C-alpha positions in Angstrom: 20.4 -13.2 18.6 20.4 -15.3 21.7 22.0 -12.5 23.9 18.9 -11.0 25.2 17.2 -14.4 25.7 20.3 -15.7 27.9 20.2 -12.6 29.8 16.5 -13.3 30.6 17.4 -17.0 31.7 20.0 -15.7 33.7 17.6 -13.2 35.6 15.2 -16.1 36.0 17.8 -18.3 37.3 18.3 -15.7 40.1 14.7 -15.9 41.5 15.1 -16.5 45.2 12.5 -17.4 47.9 12.1 -13.9 48.7 11.0 -12.8 45.3 7.3 -12.5 44.3 5.1 -15.4 43.8 3.8 -16.7 40.5 0.7 -15.0 40.7 2.1 -11.6 41.8 4.5 -11.9 39.0 1.8 -12.3 36.5 -0.1 -9.3 37.9 3.0 -7.2 37.8 3.7 -8.4 34.1 0.3 -7.5 32.9 0.8 -4.2 34.4 4.0 -3.4 32.7 2.6 -4.8 29.5 -0.4 -2.3 29.7 1.7 0.7 30.5 4.4 -0.3 27.8 7.3 -0.8 30.2 8.8 -3.3 27.8 12.2 -4.1 29.8 10.2 -5.1 32.9 7.4 -6.8 30.8 10.1 -8.8 29.0 11.6 -10.0 32.7 8.6 -10.6 34.3 6.7 -12.5 31.6 9.7 -14.7 31.2 9.7 -15.6 35.0 6.5 -16.6 34.7 7.1 -18.8 31.6 10.1 -20.3 33.7 8.4 -20.7 36.8 5.4 -22.8 35.2 8.2 -25.1 33.6 7.9 -23.4 30.1 4.1 -24.9 29.8 2.4 -21.5 29.6 2.0 -20.4 25.7 0.6 -16.8 26.9 3.8 -16.2 28.8 5.9 -17.5 26.0 3.9 -15.1 23.7 4.0 -12.0 25.9 7.8 -12.3 26.4 8.3 -12.5 22.7 6.1 -9.4 22.4 8.2 -7.3 24.9 11.5 -8.4 23.1 10.0 -7.3 20.0 8.8 -4.0 21.0 12.4 -3.5 22.7 13.7 -3.6 19.3 15.0 -7.2 19.4 12.9 -9.2 16.7 15.6 -11.7 16.5 15.3 -12.8 20.0 11.6 -12.7 19.9 11.6 -15.1 16.8 13.9 -17.2 18.3 11.9 -17.8 21.5 8.7 -18.2 19.5 10.2 -21.0 17.2 11.2 -22.7 20.6 7.7 -22.2 22.0 6.1 -23.6 18.7 7.7 -26.8 19.2 5.9 -27.0 22.5 2.6 -25.7 21.4 2.4 -26.5 17.7 -1.3 -25.8 17.6 -1.2 -22.4 19.1 -2.3 -19.9 16.4 -1.4 -17.1 18.6 2.0 -18.1 18.6 2.1 -18.9 14.8 0.5 -15.5 14.1 3.2 -13.3 16.1 5.7 -15.7 14.9 4.9 -14.3 11.5 5.2 -10.7 12.8 8.8 -11.4 14.0 9.9 -13.2 10.9 8.6 -10.3 9.0 10.3 -7.9 11.0 13.6 -9.8 10.6 13.2 -9.7 6.5 12.0 -13.3 6.2 8.8 -12.8 4.4 8.3 -16.2 2.7 8.6 -17.8 6.2 6.1 -15.2 7.2 3.8 -15.8 4.9 3.7 -19.5 6.1 3.4 -18.4 9.3 0.4 -16.3 8.6 -1.2 -18.8 6.4 -0.8 -21.8 9.0 -2.3 -19.3 11.8 -5.3 -18.5 9.5 -5.8 -22.1 8.9 -6.4 -22.7 12.5 -8.5 -19.5 13.2 -9.7 -18.0 10.1 -10.6 -14.6 11.5 -7.1 -13.2 12.9 -7.0 -9.6 11.8 -3.3 -9.4 12.6 -2.6 -12.4 10.5 -4.8 -11.3 7.6 -3.2 -8.0 7.3 0.4 -9.4 7.8 -0.4 -12.2 4.9 -1.6 -9.4 2.7 1.1 -6.9 3.3 3.8 -9.7 2.9 2.2 -11.1 -0.5 2.0 -7.6 -1.6 5.8 -7.2 -0.7 6.7 -10.6 -2.6 4.9 -9.5 -5.5 2.0 -11.6 -5.3 -0.9 -9.2 -5.5 -3.3 -11.9 -6.9 -2.9 -13.8 -3.6 -3.1 -11.0 -1.5 -6.5 -10.0 -2.6 -8.7 -12.6 -0.9 -7.2 -12.2 2.7 -7.4 -8.3 2.5 -10.9 -8.6 1.2 -11.8 -10.7 4.4 -9.9 -8.4 6.6 -11.8 -5.4 5.3 -15.0 -7.0 6.2 -13.7 -7.7 9.7 -11.8 -4.2 10.1 -12.4 -1.7 7.6 -9.4 0.3 8.8 -7.6 2.8 6.7 -4.4 0.6 6.6 -6.6 -2.5 5.4 -8.3 -0.5 2.6 -5.0 1.0 1.5 -3.4 -2.5 0.9 -6.7 -3.8 -0.7 -6.7 -0.8 -3.4 -3.1 -1.6 -3.9 -3.6 -5.1 -4.6 -6.7 -4.5 -6.6 -5.0 -2.1 -8.7 -2.0 -4.3 -9.3 -4.2 -7.0 -10.4 -6.3 -4.7 -12.7 -9.4 -5.3 -10.7 -10.2 -1.4 -11.1 -14.0 -1.9 -9.8 -12.7 -3.3 -6.6 -9.9 -0.7 -6.6 -12.3 2.2 -7.1 -14.8 0.8 -4.7 -12.2 0.6 -1.9 -11.0 4.1 -2.6 -14.7 5.3 -2.1 -14.6 3.4 1.3 -11.1 4.8 2.3 -12.2 8.4 1.6 -15.4 7.7 3.7 -13.1 6.7 6.4 -10.6 9.5 6.2 -9.9 12.5 3.7 -7.2 10.7 2.0 -3.5 12.1 1.3 -2.8 14.0 -1.9 -1.0 11.2 -3.3 -3.9 8.7 -2.4 -6.3 11.2 -4.1 -4.2 11.1 -7.2 -3.6 7.5 -7.5 -7.3 6.7 -6.8 -8.4 9.2 -9.5 -6.4 7.6 -12.2 -8.4 4.5 -12.2 -11.4 6.5 -13.4 -9.8 6.3 -16.9 -10.1 2.7 -17.5 -13.0 1.9 -19.6 -13.9 -1.4 -17.7 -14.5 0.6 -14.8 -16.4 3.4 -16.6 -18.7 0.5 -18.0 -19.5 -0.6 -14.4 -19.5 2.7 -12.5 -20.9 5.4 -14.8 -20.3 8.1 -12.2 -16.6 7.2 -11.7 -15.1 9.9 -14.0 -16.8 12.7 -12.2 -16.0 11.2 -8.9 -12.3 10.9 -10.1 -12.4 14.5 -11.2 -13.5 15.8 -7.8 -10.8 13.7 -6.0 -8.3 15.5 -8.3 -9.8 18.8 -7.6 -9.4 18.1 -3.8 -5.8 17.3 -4.3 -4.9 20.3 -6.2 -6.6 22.4 -3.4 -3.8 21.1 -1.2 -1.1 21.2 -3.7 -1.5 23.4 -6.7 1.5 22.2 -8.1 1.0 18.6 -8.5 1.6 18.1 -12.0 0.0 14.5 -12.3 -3.3 15.7 -11.1 -3.5 18.5 -13.9 -2.5 15.9 -16.4 -5.3 13.7 -15.3 -7.8 16.5 -15.2 -6.8 17.2 -18.7 -7.5 13.5 -19.8 -10.8 13.7 -18.0 -11.9 17.0 -19.7 -10.6 15.6 -23.0 -12.7 12.5 -22.4 -15.6 14.7 -21.7 -15.2 16.6 -25.0 -14.0 20.0 -23.3 -10.8 20.4 -25.1 -10.5 24.0 -23.9 -10.4 22.8 -20.4 -8.1 19.9 -21.4 -5.4 22.3 -23.0 -5.6 24.5 -20.1 -5.0 21.6 -17.5 -2.3 20.0 -19.6 -0.5 23.5 -20.2 -0.4 23.9 -16.3 1.2 20.6 -15.9 3.7 21.7 -18.4 4.3 24.8 -16.2 4.5 23.0 -12.8 7.0 20.5 -14.3 9.0 21.6 -17.3 11.2 18.4 -17.1 7.9 16.3 -17.6 8.1 14.8 -20.8 4.7 13.0 -20.6 3.0 16.3 -19.9 4.5 17.7 -23.2 3.5 14.4 -25.2 -0.1 14.7 -23.8 -0.9 18.2 -24.7 1.1 17.7 -28.4 -1.3 14.5 -28.9 -4.4 16.8 -28.1 -3.3 19.6 -30.6 -2.6 17.0 -33.2 -6.4 15.4 -32.7 -7.5 19.2 -32.9 -5.4 19.4 -36.2 -3.3 22.1 -34.7 -0.2 20.3 -35.9 1.9 23.5 -35.6 1.3 23.9 -31.9 1.9 20.1 -31.5 5.3 20.5 -33.0 6.5 23.3 -30.6 5.5 20.9 -27.7 7.4 18.1 -29.3 10.4 20.0 -29.9 10.3 20.7 -26.3 9.8 17.2 -25.4 12.6 16.2 -27.9 15.4 16.6 -25.0 13.3 15.2 -22.3 12.4 11.7 -23.5 14.6 9.4 -21.5 12.9 5.9 -21.5 12.0 3.5 -24.4 8.5 3.8 -23.8 8.5 7.6 -24.2 10.8 7.6 -27.0 8.6 5.3 -29.0 5.4 7.5 -28.2 7.4 10.8 -29.1 8.5 9.3 -32.5 4.9 8.3 -33.3 3.4 11.7 -32.4 6.4 13.6 -34.3 5.2 11.5 -37.5 1.6 12.2 -36.9 2.3 16.0 -36.5 4.2 16.0 -40.0 1.1 14.4 -41.8 -0.7 16.8 -44.1 -4.2 18.0 -42.7 -6.6 16.5 -45.0 -8.7 19.2 -47.1 -12.3 19.4 -46.9 -13.7 18.7 -50.2 -14.9 21.7 -52.3 -18.5 20.9 -53.2 -19.2 21.1 -57.2 -21.0 23.8 -58.5 -24.5 22.9 -59.9 
């Protein structure tokens, strides 16, 4: 961990009267950082840090940043930890300490570093996105929503919107997820996976109650996804669900049939179309799809659903009562 830091100390110790002065070194360090020459930037910034008796938090930060971007986050983290002992109130050092802790796999420590930086300066974009990202990775989507919402207010980038939509979905805040997806697709076109994932929220009754146009918007997203990838099975399945919701059973059957064609090993597609045929009182057709699904179900949940549908498919169809003659 300390190897590169020790090298830098050795380089700094070699400073001679012929070396550039402090002001020149700072100017050269700035230029090296600007052009992305991280080996030179790391050396020069550390010369500045050393020359000023380790009293310049900016030089500490820029040395650590250069080390990190050189692919040595461990040395960067160690330097920042040392710097924070000298400058405990530096939110910039705290923030970048979070970056290096996250890069080295210490997510809990990174979460604490980002939170501490935000306690000192509430609108740090790097800390807000880092805190949201780390909390999602830690399985804490509920605590990720607040910093991510604030982040989107400050910087509605595609990355920020993606993280917020993920947190909203995980916490079942489907209205927030839907609104965030709308914003995301205004910023960019969205990938096929994003369009399909976004479209799935429109099936939630809580969202449809708040956003009545959501089903139509979600269907449009699915059609966009299928224009790019006509073989996307889940998109066909979701379109089938939306068409069934709209009362268009014929179109629903068409989309679900297409889902079975695009992925003959997808048990859920066969169960969906079997369930639709049962509702349509077409039990013989439903049984044929269930027979195909029988060898595909491989999870506890799909097995339970398969057995329930199989029982329903065997139930006799209720006959219409014959009116009595007068």
